[in-house]
ZADO-1210 file (C-alpha; in nm, 4 decimals, padded with zeros to 6 digits):
<atoms>
<atom x="01.6478" y="-01.7227" z="-01.3031" code="UNK" pos="1"/>
<atom x="01.9614" y="-01.5216" z="-01.4427" code="UNK" pos="2"/>
<atom x="02.2546" y="-01.5392" z="-01.1853" code="UNK" pos="3"/>
<atom x="02.3431" y="-01.1397" z="-01.1569" code="UNK" pos="4"/>
<atom x="02.0475" y="-01.1508" z="-00.9225" code="UNK" pos="5"/>
<atom x="02.0555" y="-01.2709" z="-00.5493" code="UNK" pos="6"/>
<atom x="01.8118" y="-01.5214" z="-00.5532" code="UNK" pos="7"/>
<atom x="01.5703" y="-01.5964" z="-00.2294" code="UNK" pos="8"/>
<atom x="01.5275" y="-01.9577" z="-00.3641" code="UNK" pos="9"/>
<atom x="01.2719" y="-02.1144" z="-00.5423" code="UNK" pos="10"/>
<atom x="01.0322" y="-02.1948" z="-00.2887" code="UNK" pos="11"/>
<atom x="01.0341" y="-01.7901" z="-00.1940" code="UNK" pos="12"/>
<atom x="00.9892" y="-01.7310" z="-00.5284" code="UNK" pos="13"/>
<atom x="00.7175" y="-02.0315" z="-00.6196" code="UNK" pos="14"/>
<atom x="00.5312" y="-01.8022" z="-00.3231" code="UNK" pos="15"/>
<atom x="00.5013" y="-01.4826" z="-00.4997" code="UNK" pos="16"/>
<atom x="00.4536" y="-01.6069" z="-00.8031" code="UNK" pos="17"/>
<atom x="00.1597" y="-01.8178" z="-00.7540" code="UNK" pos="18"/>
<atom x="00.0454" y="-01.4378" z="-00.5320" code="UNK" pos="19"/>
<atom x="00.0284" y="-01.2940" z="-00.7998" code="UNK" pos="20"/>
<atom x="-00.1312" y="-01.5361" z="-01.0898" code="UNK" pos="21"/>
<atom x="-00.4371" y="-01.6012" z="-00.7431" code="UNK" pos="22"/>
<atom x="-00.4886" y="-01.1967" z="-00.8152" code="UNK" pos="23"/>
<atom x="-00.4877" y="-01.2735" z="-01.1623" code="UNK" pos="24"/>
<atom x="-00.7188" y="-01.5241" z="-01.1444" code="UNK" pos="25"/>
<atom x="-00.9720" y="-01.3385" z="-00.9378" code="UNK" pos="26"/>
<atom x="-00.9667" y="-01.0581" z="-01.1380" code="UNK" pos="27"/>
<atom x="-01.0520" y="-01.2741" z="-01.4386" code="UNK" pos="28"/>
<atom x="-01.3412" y="-01.4663" z="-01.3005" code="UNK" pos="29"/>
<atom x="-01.5203" y="-01.1649" z="-01.2434" code="UNK" pos="30"/>
<atom x="-01.4190" y="-01.0279" z="-01.5534" code="UNK" pos="31"/>
<atom x="-01.5173" y="-01.3036" z="-01.7774" code="UNK" pos="32"/>
<atom x="-01.8833" y="-01.3387" z="-01.5991" code="UNK" pos="33"/>
<atom x="-02.0180" y="-00.9761" z="-01.6334" code="UNK" pos="34"/>
<atom x="-02.1756" y="-01.0693" z="-01.9803" code="UNK" pos="35"/>
<atom x="-02.2916" y="-01.3216" z="-01.8751" code="UNK" pos="36"/>
<atom x="-02.5003" y="-01.2436" z="-01.6185" code="UNK" pos="37"/>
<atom x="-02.5648" y="-00.9378" z="-01.7930" code="UNK" pos="38"/>
<atom x="-02.4320" y="-00.6371" z="-01.5209" code="UNK" pos="39"/>
<atom x="-02.4727" y="-00.2751" z="-01.6429" code="UNK" pos="40"/>
<atom x="-02.0547" y="-00.2792" z="-01.6225" code="UNK" pos="41"/>
<atom x="-01.8754" y="-00.4381" z="-01.8749" code="UNK" pos="42"/>
<atom x="-01.5797" y="-00.5751" z="-01.9982" code="UNK" pos="43"/>
<atom x="-01.5093" y="-00.3623" z="-02.1632" code="UNK" pos="44"/>
<atom x="-01.5525" y="-00.0108" z="-01.8397" code="UNK" pos="45"/>
<atom x="-01.2662" y="-00.2450" z="-01.6864" code="UNK" pos="46"/>
<atom x="-00.9880" y="-00.4656" z="-01.8831" code="UNK" pos="47"/>
<atom x="-00.7689" y="-00.1735" z="-01.8730" code="UNK" pos="48"/>
<atom x="-00.7503" y="-00.0889" z="-01.4876" code="UNK" pos="49"/>
<atom x="-00.5379" y="-00.1920" z="-01.2634" code="UNK" pos="50"/>
<atom x="-00.6794" y="-00.4119" z="-00.9994" code="UNK" pos="51"/>
<atom x="-00.7595" y="-00.2302" z="-00.7042" code="UNK" pos="52"/>
<atom x="-01.0062" y="00.0286" z="-00.9800" code="UNK" pos="53"/>
<atom x="-01.2037" y="-00.2780" z="-01.0462" code="UNK" pos="54"/>
<atom x="-01.2732" y="-00.3901" z="-00.7564" code="UNK" pos="55"/>
<atom x="-01.3707" y="00.0018" z="-00.6259" code="UNK" pos="56"/>
<atom x="-01.5583" y="00.0424" z="-00.9258" code="UNK" pos="57"/>
<atom x="-01.7367" y="-00.3551" z="-00.8757" code="UNK" pos="58"/>
<atom x="-01.8483" y="-00.2067" z="-00.5754" code="UNK" pos="59"/>
<atom x="-01.9679" y="00.1065" z="-00.6925" code="UNK" pos="60"/>
<atom x="-02.1723" y="-00.0397" z="-01.0200" code="UNK" pos="61"/>
<atom x="-02.3061" y="-00.3066" z="-00.7349" code="UNK" pos="62"/>
<atom x="-02.5022" y="-00.0277" z="-00.6147" code="UNK" pos="63"/>
<atom x="-02.7249" y="00.0681" z="-00.9397" code="UNK" pos="64"/>
<atom x="-02.7526" y="-00.3395" z="-00.9676" code="UNK" pos="65"/>
<atom x="-03.1693" y="-00.4026" z="-01.0068" code="UNK" pos="66"/>
<atom x="-03.0814" y="-00.7924" z="-00.9596" code="UNK" pos="67"/>
<atom x="-02.9566" y="-00.9005" z="-00.5718" code="UNK" pos="68"/>
<atom x="-02.8087" y="-01.1575" z="-00.6937" code="UNK" pos="69"/>
<atom x="-02.6076" y="-00.9291" z="-00.9756" code="UNK" pos="70"/>
<atom x="-02.5316" y="-00.6257" z="-00.6974" code="UNK" pos="71"/>
<atom x="-02.4440" y="-00.9152" z="-00.4200" code="UNK" pos="72"/>
<atom x="-02.1972" y="-01.0571" z="-00.6702" code="UNK" pos="73"/>
<atom x="-02.0431" y="-00.7785" z="-00.7559" code="UNK" pos="74"/>
<atom x="-02.0212" y="-00.6071" z="-00.4470" code="UNK" pos="75"/>
<atom x="-01.8800" y="-00.9270" z="-00.2778" code="UNK" pos="76"/>
<atom x="-01.6016" y="-00.9359" z="-00.5519" code="UNK" pos="77"/>
<atom x="-01.5051" y="-00.5545" z="-00.5794" code="UNK" pos="78"/>
<atom x="-01.4444" y="-00.6316" z="-00.1903" code="UNK" pos="79"/>
<atom x="-01.2272" y="-00.9573" z="-00.2244" code="UNK" pos="80"/>
<atom x="-01.0643" y="-00.7719" z="-00.5466" code="UNK" pos="81"/>
<atom x="-00.9846" y="-00.4773" z="-00.2822" code="UNK" pos="82"/>
<atom x="-00.8199" y="-00.6904" z="-00.0411" code="UNK" pos="83"/>
<atom x="-00.6549" y="-00.9058" z="-00.2817" code="UNK" pos="84"/>
<atom x="-00.4906" y="-00.6005" z="-00.5140" code="UNK" pos="85"/>
<atom x="-00.3204" y="-00.4773" z="-00.1943" code="UNK" pos="86"/>
<atom x="-00.2164" y="-00.8610" z="-00.0471" code="UNK" pos="87"/>
<atom x="-00.0606" y="-00.8426" z="-00.3707" code="UNK" pos="88"/>
<atom x="00.0620" y="-00.4913" z="-00.4317" code="UNK" pos="89"/>
<atom x="00.2604" y="-00.5284" z="-00.1209" code="UNK" pos="90"/>
<atom x="00.4875" y="-00.8560" z="-00.2828" code="UNK" pos="91"/>
<atom x="00.4933" y="-00.5715" z="-00.6508" code="UNK" pos="92"/>
<atom x="00.6052" y="-00.2477" z="-00.4336" code="UNK" pos="93"/>
<atom x="00.8447" y="-00.4809" z="-00.1900" code="UNK" pos="94"/>
<atom x="01.1912" y="-00.3695" z="-00.2333" code="UNK" pos="95"/>
<atom x="01.5060" y="-00.6504" z="-00.1764" code="UNK" pos="96"/>
<atom x="01.6857" y="-00.6975" z="00.1622" code="UNK" pos="97"/>
<atom x="01.9079" y="-00.9508" z="00.2570" code="UNK" pos="98"/>
<atom x="01.7463" y="-01.0230" z="00.6615" code="UNK" pos="99"/>
<atom x="01.9370" y="-01.2060" z="00.8886" code="UNK" pos="100"/>
<atom x="02.1982" y="-01.2988" z="00.5822" code="UNK" pos="101"/>
<atom x="01.8773" y="-01.4440" z="00.3170" code="UNK" pos="102"/>
<atom x="01.7357" y="-01.3076" z="00.0406" code="UNK" pos="103"/>
<atom x="01.4107" y="-01.1603" z="00.1045" code="UNK" pos="104"/>
<atom x="01.1289" y="-00.8699" z="00.0722" code="UNK" pos="105"/>
<atom x="01.0665" y="-00.5492" z="00.2382" code="UNK" pos="106"/>
<atom x="00.7425" y="-00.3126" z="00.2191" code="UNK" pos="107"/>
<atom x="00.7996" y="00.0645" z="00.4127" code="UNK" pos="108"/>
<atom x="00.5090" y="00.1149" z="00.4662" code="UNK" pos="109"/>
<atom x="00.3671" y="00.4942" z="00.5080" code="UNK" pos="110"/>
<atom x="00.1043" y="00.6704" z="00.7297" code="UNK" pos="111"/>
<atom x="00.0418" y="01.0484" z="00.6982" code="UNK" pos="112"/>
<atom x="00.0902" y="01.1350" z="01.1137" code="UNK" pos="113"/>
<atom x="00.2049" y="00.7742" z="01.2009" code="UNK" pos="114"/>
<atom x="00.5443" y="00.6222" z="01.2000" code="UNK" pos="115"/>
<atom x="00.6420" y="00.4074" z="00.9217" code="UNK" pos="116"/>
<atom x="00.6607" y="00.0762" z="00.9734" code="UNK" pos="117"/>
<atom x="00.9379" y="-00.1843" z="00.7700" code="UNK" pos="118"/>
<atom x="00.7042" y="-00.5432" z="00.6593" code="UNK" pos="119"/>
<atom x="00.9515" y="-00.8213" z="00.5866" code="UNK" pos="120"/>
<atom x="00.7933" y="-01.0536" z="00.3326" code="UNK" pos="121"/>
<atom x="00.8833" y="-01.3969" z="00.4765" code="UNK" pos="122"/>
<atom x="00.7434" y="-01.7478" z="00.4545" code="UNK" pos="123"/>
<atom x="00.4691" y="-01.7482" z="00.7398" code="UNK" pos="124"/>
<atom x="00.3535" y="-01.4193" z="00.5257" code="UNK" pos="125"/>
<atom x="00.3100" y="-01.5650" z="00.1881" code="UNK" pos="126"/>
<atom x="00.1790" y="-01.8531" z="00.3466" code="UNK" pos="127"/>
<atom x="-00.1188" y="-01.6401" z="00.5661" code="UNK" pos="128"/>
<atom x="-00.1347" y="-01.4524" z="00.2095" code="UNK" pos="129"/>
<atom x="-00.2176" y="-01.7559" z="00.0179" code="UNK" pos="130"/>
<atom x="-00.4098" y="-01.8934" z="00.2804" code="UNK" pos="131"/>
<atom x="-00.6155" y="-01.5164" z="00.2706" code="UNK" pos="132"/>
<atom x="-00.6385" y="-01.5123" z="-00.1477" code="UNK" pos="133"/>
<atom x="-00.7973" y="-01.8482" z="-00.1354" code="UNK" pos="134"/>
<atom x="-01.0135" y="-01.8018" z="00.1623" code="UNK" pos="135"/>
<atom x="-01.1254" y="-01.4266" z="-00.1224" code="UNK" pos="136"/>
<atom x="-01.2096" y="-01.6943" z="-00.3625" code="UNK" pos="137"/>
<atom x="-01.4347" y="-01.9035" z="-00.2334" code="UNK" pos="138"/>
<atom x="-01.5703" y="-01.5653" z="-00.1031" code="UNK" pos="139"/>
<atom x="-01.5922" y="-01.4603" z="-00.5035" code="UNK" pos="140"/>
<atom x="-01.7127" y="-01.8149" z="-00.5736" code="UNK" pos="141"/>
<atom x="-01.9712" y="-01.8333" z="-00.3833" code="UNK" pos="142"/>
<atom x="-02.0976" y="-01.5277" z="-00.4542" code="UNK" pos="143"/>
<atom x="-02.1289" y="-01.6102" z="-00.8386" code="UNK" pos="144"/>
<atom x="-02.4167" y="-01.6688" z="-01.0145" code="UNK" pos="145"/>
<atom x="-02.5005" y="-02.0441" z="-01.0624" code="UNK" pos="146"/>
<atom x="-02.4647" y="-02.1031" z="-01.4682" code="UNK" pos="147"/>
<atom x="-02.7152" y="-02.0923" z="-01.7160" code="UNK" pos="148"/>
</atoms>
């Protein structure tokens, strides 16, 4: 990384990269399966959408599927992508700050009608998020249809 930027360190940046990659992996897992499982929603329907929009579209499409296994895969995958998108966006839309002498990301959450909150993305959050993304990936994998 160029020295012009204050850096939180390689370990911290590795977590951030891992989170971004994990969500992309989850996204491609479901999109790549669509033609194989003969779902009514296609790669072309989703390829230019954000992760959150893909998740919503999958949940919506699941209702019209006649095959219960395809319906379940789309619904579970959509729900998992929706949660994964929120987690990943917490990192991607955060801002750098110096917290207790360390470079970290912070994210302000805006709650209509409630107090706004600042969230520090520390190692505990990064580790918990990485673990949760692994759980979501397993949920999606368990809902996948078998390969013929």
